[in-house]
N, C-alpha and C positions, 0 to 999 in steps of 0.2 A: 499616558501609559508609562509605567516604570521601566526599569532596565530588564531586558529579556536575558535570562540565563539559559544556556544550552550551547549546542554546537551547530555548525552550519548557519550562522547568523551573519548576514552581510551588513556591515556598517559602512557608511559613506562619509568621507570628509571632503567637503568642497573647498577648494583653494583658488583664490584669484592669483594666477601665475603672472608675476610682473614681467617675466621674460617674454611670454607670448601675448600677454594682455587678455588671456582667455581664462575662463573658469575650468578647472580640472577636478574631476571627481575621482578620488582614490577609494578603492574598496579595501577594507581591512578587517581583521578579526581582533577581538579583545585579547589582550595579553593575559597569560596565566599569572597567578601569584608568584610562581618561581621565576617567570620572565621579568616581572616587575622588580623582584629582589636582585636578579642578575643585572638589570639595567642600572639600578642604583650603585651596585658594586663596580660596574664598568665605567662610571663617570670619572673615577680617579685610579691612577696606577702609581706604584712605587718602584722607582728605578733601583738598580743594584746598589747605588750609592746612597739610597734613602730619600732621594728627591721625589716629592709628590708631583705628579703630572696631572693636569686637568685634561680629561678625555671626554668632556661633556658633549662636544660636537660629534665626535666619533661614535659615542654611545647612542646619540639621537639617530644618526644615520643608520647604524647597524641594526638597532632595534626597530626603527621604522621599517626597514626592509624585511625584518623578521615577520612582522605582522601584516605587511602589504600583501594583499591577495589578488589585486588586479586594478583595473581602471575602466572608466566609461569609454567606450569606443568614440574616437574623435578627440580624445584628450591628447594623444600623441600621434605624430606623423613621422614616417621614415622618408628621408630624402634619397631618391633613387639616383643612379649614375647619370641619367639625363637631366637631373635637376628638378624633376617633378616630385610631388609629395604624394605619399600613399598613407591612408589611415592604417594604423596597426591595432591589433586587439590582444587582450590578455585572456580572452575566452577560447578555450581549447576547441570548441565547436564552430567558431567563426572562421570563414575562409581567409580572413586577414590576420589570423593568429600568428604571432611572432614568438617562436619558442624561447628566445633569449631576452624577452621583454624586461624581466627583472634585472638582468645583468646590464642591459642598456640604461635603465633608470639609475642603477648604481653608478655607472660610469659617466653618464651625461646629464642626469637630473637628480643628483644626490641631494640637492637643496630641498626637493619635494619630500624625499624620504626623511630628511632631517626635520622638516616641519611636522610631518605625520608623527614621528617619534616623540618630538617635543610636546605636541598637543596631547597625545594619548598617554604617554608615560609621565610627563611632568605636571600637566594641568588638566586632568580629565573632569574635574569637579569645580563647581562654584558654590560658595556659601550663599544661600538665598536669604536666610535670616538667622542671626545669632542673638539669642536672648540670654540674659543673665538672670538667674533666680537666686534670691537670697535664702540661704538655709537658716532656719530658726532652731 
C-alpha cells in the first residue's frame, strides 16, 4: 500500500529505548509542507553579531514534539511518591490519562522526541533503486 493522504491518520514509530531497554511506540501525524520548511529554517540561527548557530538538535526536538500525538500505553510509567510505578496514557478516554504527558516527555524524554523529529523530518524516504538513462 502506498502513502495515505488525509487527516486523522495514526502513524507509529517504534523505537528501542536504550534507557529502559524496551520498545516504545510513538504515535505521530505527518508534518505539513509548511512545517517541513519551518523545520529546515529552524536548524540554523544567526546571532546579532552574524554568527551562525547550529540548532539542529533543538529543531529535531521541537518539531518532533509538534507532530507527536501520543504513545502506546505501557511505553511510559509515572513513579509515585511511594516508589511504585503506574502506567500512564496519552489517550483522553483512558483512566490512566495524564494531561501533561507531552510536557513530561519534553522535560524527561526529549531524546525520544528528537529521534522522532530526526526520522520524520530528515530521513523519511529511502531510495529503492536509482537508474540512469542515457538520452539520445
